[in-house]
Backbone bond lengths (Angstrom), bond angles and torsions (degrees), N, CA, C in turn:
res aa  C-N    CA-C-N  psi(-1)  N-CA   C-N-CA  omega(-1)  CA-C   N-CA-C  phi
1 X - - - 1.577 - - 1.587 106.19 -
2 X 1.262 122.17 -31.30 1.397 121.96 175.11 1.482 112.28 -61.69
3 X 1.328 116.74 -39.13 1.434 122.00 176.97 1.503 118.07 -63.26
4 X 1.309 113.85 -38.79 1.432 122.97 171.48 1.566 112.93 -64.00
5 X 1.326 112.93 -45.21 1.448 118.51 -174.64 1.624 105.88 -64.51
6 X 1.296 117.24 -42.66 1.451 123.36 -177.81 1.602 105.90 -59.97
7 X 1.267 116.84 -47.01 1.503 122.48 -174.46 1.510 106.21 -68.32
8 X 1.211 119.97 -41.97 1.473 123.03 177.10 1.577 114.40 -59.91
9 X 1.260 110.64 -44.46 1.467 121.44 176.28 1.558 111.69 -61.13
10 X 1.378 111.95 -43.75 1.456 113.90 -177.88 1.592 110.80 -75.88
11 X 1.336 117.35 -29.60 1.432 117.74 -177.68 1.573 110.01 -78.40
12 X 1.303 121.00 -41.82 1.427 121.86 -172.60 1.574 113.73 -48.65
13 X 1.367 123.34 -50.04 1.519 118.94 179.94 1.508 115.21 -53.04
14 X 1.400 118.19 -37.75 1.443 119.03 178.13 1.410 116.45 -69.25
15 X 1.303 119.28 -14.98 1.545 124.02 179.42 1.492 113.72 -96.77
16 X 1.268 116.35 -7.40 1.532 117.94 -174.45 1.526 109.29 -59.86
17 X 1.316 121.92 -44.97 1.579 115.53 176.10 1.618 110.40 -56.62
18 X 1.334 113.81 -41.27 1.501 118.52 -178.56 1.656 105.71 -62.66
19 X 1.210 114.67 -38.60 1.510 116.28 179.50 1.502 112.70 -57.35
20 X 1.406 112.09 -48.94 1.480 112.57 -176.60 1.581 111.98 -68.95
21 X 1.319 113.44 -35.51 1.373 114.85 179.47 1.587 117.83 -77.22
22 X 1.262 118.99 -35.69 1.380 124.93 173.45 1.504 115.03 -67.06
23 X 1.374 115.86 -36.53 1.431 117.92 179.50 1.611 109.49 -63.13
24 X 1.266 108.81 -41.88 1.602 112.40 178.15 1.421 115.77 -68.93
25 X 1.347 115.34 -42.37 1.417 126.57 176.97 1.631 108.26 -63.46
26 X 1.214 116.24 -51.14 1.572 121.67 179.18 1.580 109.61 -58.78
27 X 1.313 111.09 -45.20 1.547 113.05 179.26 1.456 111.72 -61.86
28 X 1.325 117.78 -43.53 1.558 120.52 174.22 1.470 110.22 -61.02
29 X 1.293 122.21 -42.42 1.462 124.37 178.90 1.566 110.18 -62.41
30 X 1.211 113.06 -50.63 1.563 120.47 175.71 1.514 111.32 -54.22
31 X 1.310 121.46 -46.09 1.436 123.17 178.25 1.481 112.48 -65.24
32 X 1.446 117.76 -41.68 1.434 120.60 177.82 1.544 112.46 -62.03
33 X 1.353 115.22 -39.76 1.440 120.11 178.43 1.551 112.20 -61.78
34 X 1.377 111.35 -41.31 1.388 117.57 -179.07 1.516 109.77 -62.26
35 X 1.346 116.70 -43.08 1.399 117.33 -176.37 1.516 112.34 -66.83
36 X 1.297 118.14 -14.27 1.523 120.86 175.85 1.494 109.75 -101.97
37 X 1.334 117.69 13.95 1.510 119.75 171.96 1.462 117.39 90.46
38 X 1.377 120.80 9.21 1.422 125.40 177.56 1.437 112.26 -98.44
39 X 1.309 123.06 126.11 1.390 129.05 -173.18 1.550 111.45 -81.48
40 X 1.363 115.10 -177.37 1.409 120.28 -179.14 1.518 115.79 -58.59
41 X 1.434 114.57 -38.33 1.471 117.87 -179.37 1.519 114.04 -58.95
42 X 1.368 112.38 -45.88 1.446 117.47 -177.31 1.451 109.97 -67.05
43 X 1.330 117.19 -35.45 1.430 123.17 -173.71 1.505 108.37 -68.69
44 X 1.292 114.89 -51.31 1.567 121.99 179.21 1.522 106.52 -62.58
45 X 1.291 124.96 -44.88 1.464 122.42 176.81 1.471 113.98 -56.44
46 X 1.344 116.83 -45.00 1.454 120.33 -177.32 1.526 110.00 -65.07
47 X 1.361 115.54 -38.97 1.401 116.10 -179.08 1.580 114.30 -74.36
48 X 1.286 114.76 -35.85 1.412 118.40 172.53 1.566 120.07 -66.93
49 X 1.244 109.86 -41.39 1.473 119.32 -176.93 1.592 113.82 -86.08
50 X 1.358 112.89 -46.40 1.471 114.85 -177.81 1.544 111.64 -85.80
51 X 1.362 116.03 -46.97 1.475 123.02 174.45 1.571 106.13 47.33
52 X 1.311 114.34 58.13 1.443 123.53 -177.57 1.497 118.41 -110.04
53 X 1.354 118.01 -3.35 1.427 122.00 178.79 1.520 111.15 54.40
54 X 1.309 118.08 -115.30 1.505 120.68 -173.39 1.565 113.80 -54.96
55 X 1.361 115.98 -33.47 1.397 119.94 178.45 1.524 114.29 -67.82
56 X 1.382 114.74 -25.99 1.449 117.35 176.75 1.480 109.46 -72.83
57 X 1.358 117.30 -30.39 1.500 113.60 175.34 1.515 112.30 -74.28
58 X 1.378 116.64 -30.34 1.441 120.37 175.54 1.631 106.56 -66.23
59 X 1.345 112.90 -39.63 1.497 118.37 -173.21 1.586 111.99 -59.33
60 X 1.336 111.67 -28.93 1.529 117.39 -178.65 1.479 108.62 -58.94
61 X 1.329 118.87 -40.54 1.493 123.12 175.40 1.622 110.30 -67.10
62 X 1.251 114.31 -42.19 1.445 122.62 -179.77 1.563 109.29 -58.86
63 X 1.292 115.69 -44.03 1.406 124.39 -179.99 1.527 120.73 -68.74
64 X 1.439 111.14 -20.00 1.444 116.16 -173.28 1.570 107.59 -117.17
65 X 1.334 117.24 14.99 1.463 119.32 173.66 1.573 109.09 -127.45
66 X 1.345 117.44 176.62 1.392 119.05 175.30 1.467 113.32 -60.73
67 X 1.333 121.18 124.01 1.306 129.53 -174.14 1.603 112.61 -61.86
68 X 1.273 116.60 123.26 1.523 117.16 176.06 1.532 106.94 -131.80
69 X 1.297 118.00 103.20 1.421 121.47 -164.94 1.613 110.55 -70.37
70 X 1.285 118.17 -29.60 1.463 119.82 176.86 1.596 110.28 -67.88
71 X 1.388 110.96 -42.41 1.494 115.66 179.06 1.555 111.26 -66.41
72 X 1.360 115.36 -39.98 1.437 121.08 176.15 1.573 113.03 -62.18
73 X 1.250 116.07 -33.99 1.501 120.37 -177.57 1.564 103.31 -75.79
74 X 1.191 125.13 -50.52 1.453 127.63 -177.36 1.486 113.38 -62.54
75 X 1.330 117.61 -40.90 1.411 120.56 179.08 1.524 108.45 -70.01
76 X 1.326 119.10 -38.24 1.461 120.47 172.83 1.512 116.81 -60.31
77 X 1.331 116.93 -39.09 1.412 124.73 179.75 1.533 105.90 -66.94
78 X 1.381 118.48 -44.12 1.407 120.09 -176.63 1.549 114.03 -68.88
79 X 1.330 116.31 -39.46 1.431 119.42 -176.05 1.536 108.90 -75.81
80 X 1.260 119.26 -36.34 1.530 122.96 -173.80 1.536 111.53 -108.21
81 X 1.291 118.74 14.56 1.491 119.84 179.90 1.501 111.19 -55.48
82 X 1.351 113.67 -36.27 1.472 117.26 -176.51 1.544 114.78 -56.32
83 X 1.389 116.82 -28.00 1.387 118.64 172.41 1.501 118.10 -60.05
84 X 1.259 119.20 -23.89 1.426 121.95 175.67 1.566 109.61 -68.31
85 X 1.312 115.09 -39.53 1.470 119.13 -172.92 1.545 110.17 -76.68
86 X 1.384 116.93 -47.50 1.453 114.97 -176.05 1.484 110.82 -77.87
87 X 1.421 114.52 -26.58 1.531 115.22 170.94 1.488 115.73 -58.05
88 X 1.331 114.80 -40.76 1.528 118.56 178.89 1.528 106.23 -62.56
89 X 1.286 122.86 -40.47 1.356 125.48 -174.22 1.649 111.00 -65.76
90 X 1.411 113.08 -18.30 1.491 117.08 -175.22 1.561 110.95 -96.40
91 X 1.316 117.24 -0.41 1.507 122.42 -174.27 1.597 108.34 -56.12
92 X 1.378 111.96 -46.85 1.396 114.63 -175.29 1.593 112.71 -69.34
93 X 1.364 115.26 -39.50 1.440 120.42 178.24 1.497 111.94 -61.07
94 X 1.449 116.91 -38.04 1.434 121.00 -175.86 1.501 110.51 -77.86
95 X 1.243 123.18 -9.90 1.475 122.88 -174.74 1.475 107.79 -61.73
96 X 1.332 119.19 136.45 1.439 121.25 175.06 1.557 111.91 83.59
97 X 1.296 118.37 8.85 1.489 117.26 -179.18 1.542 114.08 -88.90
98 X 1.393 113.32 -6.49 1.489 119.04 169.74 1.512 110.31 55.31
99 X 1.391 116.98 -125.22 1.489 119.91 -171.29 1.564 111.03 -66.52
100 X 1.273 121.46 -19.32 1.473 123.89 179.91 1.531 109.51 -74.79
101 X 1.302 119.29 -23.64 1.561 119.85 -171.33 1.539 113.18 -55.76
102 X 1.266 119.54 -49.13 1.516 121.69 -177.53 1.556 109.18 -47.37
103 X 1.380 108.43 -54.81 1.590 113.60 -176.31 1.384 114.17 -70.99
104 X 1.386 121.45 -32.47 1.386 122.33 177.48 1.636 111.66 -67.27
105 X 1.342 113.61 -32.66 1.481 116.14 175.67 1.572 104.49 -71.99
106 X 1.190 119.23 -48.87 1.561 121.29 -175.19 1.511 109.54 -57.10
107 X 1.393 117.54 -44.41 1.458 119.28 -174.41 1.414 114.76 -87.13
108 X 1.339 125.27 7.11 1.421 127.22 -176.72 1.463 111.31 -71.46
109 X 1.238 123.79 92.25 1.464 131.37 175.29 1.456 108.41 -103.36
110 X 1.395 116.92 170.00 1.505 118.06 -176.06 1.456 113.84 -57.73
111 X 1.431 119.87 -38.15 1.407 118.70 -171.15 1.635 110.28 -78.82
112 X 1.408 114.00 -34.07 1.463 117.91 175.67 1.568 108.88 -63.00
113 X 1.330 110.71 -45.96 1.436 115.30 -179.64 1.577 115.02 -54.72
114 X 1.397 111.63 -36.26 1.479 118.01 179.73 1.560 108.13 -69.42
115 X 1.298 113.21 -44.50 1.535 116.18 -179.56 1.514 112.04 -62.57
116 X 1.282 116.75 -46.07 1.570 121.11 -179.88 1.406 112.97 -67.44
117 X 1.309 119.51 -25.85 1.460 117.81 179.25 1.594 112.60 -83.64
118 X 1.384 114.70 -26.59 1.420 118.64 -175.92 1.537 114.14 -105.31
119 X 1.220 120.36 -23.96 1.491 126.85 177.75 1.487 119.49 -90.15
120 X 1.269 119.22 132.53 1.471 120.19 172.72 1.544 109.37 -115.27
121 X 1.395 114.68 140.56 1.531 113.80 176.46 1.450 113.49 -66.28
122 X 1.315 116.53 147.20 1.483 118.03 176.49 1.492 114.55 -60.50
123 X 1.321 120.08 167.47 1.411 119.34 -176.70 1.530 107.20 -71.00
124 X 1.271 114.64 136.32 1.481 120.63 179.46 1.441 111.80 99.07
125 X 1.359 120.78 -5.78 1.471 125.30 -175.24 1.493 110.01 -104.52
126 X 1.320 120.10 125.92 1.481 121.52 -176.44 1.494 107.55 -64.27
127 X 1.355 117.85 134.43 1.394 122.75 -176.97 1.523 112.90 -70.55
128 X 1.343 117.46 -37.33 1.394 120.04 179.74 1.497 113.27 -66.97
129 X 1.284 118.53 -43.54 1.551 124.25 176.14 1.506 108.19 -62.34
130 X 1.405 115.87 -40.91 1.490 122.99 -178.49 1.568 108.35 -57.01
131 X 1.384 114.10 -53.36 1.466 122.85 -178.39 1.619 110.64 -60.23
132 X 1.297 111.09 -42.05 1.509 120.18 178.94 1.427 112.42 -59.37
133 X 1.316 119.59 -46.13 1.384 124.17 -173.96 1.561 110.61 -78.89
134 X 1.209 122.04 -31.62 1.441 127.69 172.86 1.606 105.88 -61.29
135 X 1.298 120.65 -48.68 1.395 126.64 178.69 1.516 110.07 -66.02
136 X 1.278 118.91 -52.11 1.469 121.65 -177.12 1.575 111.23 -64.11
137 X 1.298 121.30 -35.40 1.490 124.86 176.91 1.499 108.28 -64.68
138 X 1.369 118.17 -45.84 1.469 119.78 -176.77 1.391 110.43 -68.70
139 X 1.283 120.51 -38.19 1.520 124.22 175.57 1.511 112.23 -65.93
140 X 1.291 117.71 -34.89 1.423 121.88 -179.15 1.532 110.18 -73.55
141 X 1.380 115.51 -37.33 1.391 118.11 176.97 1.559 115.80 -63.26
142 X 1.341 112.01 -34.76 1.508 115.70 171.76 1.449 113.51 -66.31
143 X 1.299 117.48 -50.45 1.410 119.00 176.68 1.552 116.42 -55.13
144 X 1.378 116.53 -45.58 1.466 119.70 179.80 1.518 108.84 -65.00
145 X 1.278 120.85 -42.40 1.508 121.90 173.14 1.450 113.47 -59.02
146 X 1.274 121.42 -38.35 1.492 123.83 -178.13 1.590 103.44 -75.31
147 X 1.317 123.01 -38.60 1.467 117.52 -179.28 1.633 107.21 -69.26
148 X 1.300 121.11 -37.84 1.390 122.42 -177.51 1.649 106.92 -62.44
149 X 1.336 112.12 -47.36 1.455 115.24 -178.85 1.485 111.21 -61.99
150 X 1.323 122.18 -44.56 1.384 127.90 179.28 1.565 113.43 -57.91
151 X 1.438 110.31 -37.60 1.493 115.37 177.87 1.542 113.27 -76.17
152 X 1.290 114.75 -29.77 1.505 121.99 -176.21 1.547 110.14 -83.35
153 X 1.359 110.34 -25.57 1.585 115.75 -173.83 1.513 111.78 -47.50
154 X 1.322 119.38 -50.15 1.555 120.33 -175.33 1.505 112.84 -60.52
155 X 1.316 115.89 -24.62 1.457 123.52 -176.29 1.559 110.05 -89.07
156 X 1.355 122.25 -8.83 1.471 123.38 -177.55 1.464 107.51 -86.07
157 X 1.302 113.99 133.70 1.463 119.88 -179.63 1.569 110.30 -119.00
158 X 1.358 118.87 -14.50 1.459 118.24 -176.26 1.529 109.55 -80.30
159 X 1.383 110.44 168.68 1.434 117.82 177.87 1.489 116.51 -68.25
160 X 1.291 126.53 114.95 1.283 129.93 -171.90 1.604 114.85 -86.21
161 X 1.317 119.83 5.29 1.407 129.53 -171.22 1.596 100.26 -64.98
162 X 1.338 118.60 132.37 1.446 126.94 174.30 1.555 109.97 84.98
163 X 1.293 119.59 3.50 1.401 120.13 -179.76 1.451 115.32 -61.24
164 X 1.382 114.63 -36.93 1.523 122.03 -177.13 1.574 110.17 -69.38
165 X 1.358 122.66 -0.47 1.393 123.19 171.09 1.517 113.09 -69.63
166 X 1.387 117.27 -7.09 1.467 116.74 -177.18 1.609 106.52 -71.24
167 X 1.324 116.61 -27.24 1.494 116.82 178.22 1.549 111.01 -63.51
168 X 1.396 118.34 -43.12 1.432 123.53 177.85 1.544 108.34 -60.27
169 X 1.392 114.98 -40.49 1.397 120.83 -174.21 1.563 110.51 -63.86
170 X 1.318 115.87 -35.49 1.390 120.97 -175.98 1.502 109.61 -73.00
171 X 1.349 116.34 -42.70 1.485 116.10 177.56 1.564 111.85 -61.88
172 X 1.309 117.16 -38.05 1.413 119.26 174.81 1.480 113.75 -59.05
173 X 1.314 115.26 -46.43 1.514 116.60 175.43 1.490 113.92 -61.43
174 X 1.374 118.45 -45.66 1.445 121.31 175.56 1.579 110.30 -51.26
175 X 1.365 111.51 -47.14 1.479 114.72 -172.78 1.603 107.89 -65.51
176 X 1.382 117.76 -40.39 1.369 121.49 178.59 1.532 115.77 -60.16
177 X 1.356 111.46 -41.76 1.496 120.68 176.35 1.425 113.70 -61.22
178 X 1.364 117.86 -43.26 1.446 124.24 177.31 1.422 112.18 -69.35
179 X 1.296 119.88 -35.62 1.450 125.02 176.58 1.492 109.32 -62.45
180 X 1.337 119.55 -41.74 1.453 124.60 -176.36 1.527 111.19 -76.58
181 X 1.321 113.81 -31.39 1.519 111.82 -178.04 1.567 115.05 -88.28
182 X 1.423 112.52 -1.40 1.464 117.01 174.01 1.463 115.17 -107.53
183 X 1.263 119.13 137.74 1.493 126.65 179.60 1.509 112.17 -71.97
184 X 1.477 110.32 -41.18 1.453 117.21 -178.22 1.506 108.68 -106.98
185 X 1.415 117.07 133.25 1.383 119.39 -176.95 1.548 120.27 -111.16
186 X 1.376 105.27 14.72 1.489 113.28 -174.21 1.539 113.32 -57.56
187 X 1.410 123.20 -47.57 1.386 123.29 -179.23 1.566 112.70 -59.43
188 X 1.425 115.20 -40.83 1.438 119.69 -179.93 1.461 111.07 -65.40
189 X 1.347 119.57 -40.52 1.466 122.61 180.00 1.549 107.28 -65.49
190 X 1.297 116.83 -44.13 1.451 120.53 175.93 1.591 113.52 -53.14
191 X 1.276 109.49 -45.42 1.495 117.81 178.34 1.493 113.97 -59.84
192 X 1.461 114.58 -45.84 1.408 118.84 -173.65 1.604 106.80 -73.74
193 X 1.244 119.09 -42.48 1.497 124.43 176.64 1.477 114.26 -52.65
194 X 1.431 110.18 -56.17 1.459 116.42 -179.98 1.548 113.02 -59.46
195 X 1.261 114.12 -45.66 1.552 116.87 178.15 1.507 113.47 -60.49
196 X 1.267 113.68 -40.38 1.528 118.64 177.18 1.570 115.55 -62.25
197 X 1.294 108.83 -44.34 1.487 115.11 172.32 1.435 116.71 -59.59
198 X 1.266 116.90 -49.65 1.538 128.60 -178.87 1.526 105.10 -64.97
199 X 1.297 121.39 -37.34 1.509 121.69 -179.47 1.484 110.56 -64.28
200 X 1.378 113.90 -39.86 1.514 120.29 179.47 1.575 109.67 -69.58
201 X 1.389 114.12 -42.51 1.375 116.92 -175.51 1.549 118.04 -75.87
202 X 1.240 116.47 -33.66 1.494 126.57 -173.07 1.533 114.55 -112.08
203 X 1.300 116.87 -21.31 1.473 116.39 178.75 1.488 113.17 95.99
204 X 1.278 116.28 164.43 1.556 119.16 -172.83 1.482 110.78 -70.56
205 X 1.343 120.80 -23.97 1.433 119.56 -175.92 1.505 109.89 -90.12
206 X 1.325 126.58 -14.99 1.301 126.29 -175.84 1.593 122.19 -132.34
207 X 1.281 109.84 20.09 1.402 120.50 -176.40 1.556 119.16 -86.80
208 X 1.354 111.80 -21.03 1.548 118.40 -171.31 1.565 110.96 -58.75
209 X 1.334 121.56 -62.08 1.400 130.85 -174.50 1.611 104.49 -55.71
210 X 1.390 121.42 -57.63 1.431 117.09 -179.06 1.484 110.08 -57.43
211 X 1.364 122.70 -41.82 1.428 122.97 178.66 1.472 110.75 -51.94
212 X 1.407 116.56 -52.34 1.502 121.58 -176.49 1.458 110.99 -55.79
213 X 1.437 111.68 -47.31 1.510 114.89 -175.05 1.572 110.59 -66.58
214 X 1.331 116.17 -32.47 1.498 118.43 -174.88 1.479 103.73 -72.21
215 X 1.427 116.79 -47.05 1.565 117.24 -179.74 1.489 114.89 -57.00
216 X 1.280 112.67 -42.60 1.541 120.97 174.45 1.520 112.83 -55.63
217 X 1.290 113.26 -47.23 1.461 123.03 -175.95 1.564 105.81 -64.93
218 X 1.325 122.44 -49.60 1.409 123.45 -171.33 1.564 108.55 -72.87
219 X 1.250 114.35 -38.96 1.536 120.72 176.27 1.560 112.44 -59.53
220 X 1.392 112.10 -42.90 1.537 114.60 174.41 1.390 112.76 -67.39
221 X 1.303 120.87 -39.25 1.496 126.87 -172.78 1.515 107.10 -67.58
222 X 1.393 118.59 -38.48 1.480 121.58 -179.17 1.526 114.44 -111.76
223 X 1.404 113.31 29.76 1.409 119.74 -174.44 1.546 110.17 -63.87
224 X 1.376 119.45 -44.65 1.437 119.34 -174.56 1.517 112.21 -66.41
225 X 1.451 112.26 -37.03 1.461 111.09 179.64 1.499 116.98 -76.38
226 X 1.434 117.27 -24.39 1.480 118.91 170.29 1.532 109.55 -71.86
227 X 1.314 121.18 -36.03 1.362 120.00 179.94 1.582 116.50 -65.80
228 X 1.471 108.45 -35.93 1.473 113.82 173.46 1.466 113.30 -67.47
229 X 1.304 118.36 -32.53 1.470 121.79 177.08 1.531 113.15 -63.25
230 X 1.403 109.47 -38.22 1.438 117.12 -174.35 1.550 109.86 -73.18
231 X 1.265 120.11 -24.77 1.472 120.50 178.15 1.508 113.41 -62.13
């Protein structure tokens, strides 16, 4: 029990930025779900089981229109294609995690990925429990925010148009924080440039996968040079 408590205590400070972001994002999501006729139960269930962030926002439209399974599959792949790329990069870190691995894989969102890549558990804290609690806390924040939004939804009377922009705002903040915390910005510049080029070439609705592939290709091609710059 002491081992778990130490890991939880070490993990929590790293997740505080995610707490503030996910509460607002989750509340916005819960309110939007309510405006479409879905109560707190459905909202919490969706956040707990799907835990897909941006895709959950997209899913609101899918749930309220004529169901097209092919379109739903393709849009899900496009929105969450990035999970394939940073999931692969976590294979080595997740080795030896045993019983924790299924949940660590399930709960690997953008924010959790960022923390697990940059944060190291203090000396004496079990790495597996540390990663587990980072993942669990982030997951819990999202579910809690969604529940609050679903509960507050019936009390909201203002126009909720544009509320889903909070997700974009969070990604911008995360990008800025990572930019400030890193001395070398080559990977970030590559990501922005590749994304911008693919946006122009493929359009807003189809640029995500080509952008991810081009970023992966460029980073792989210049991997040694980037690693040398980081030293």
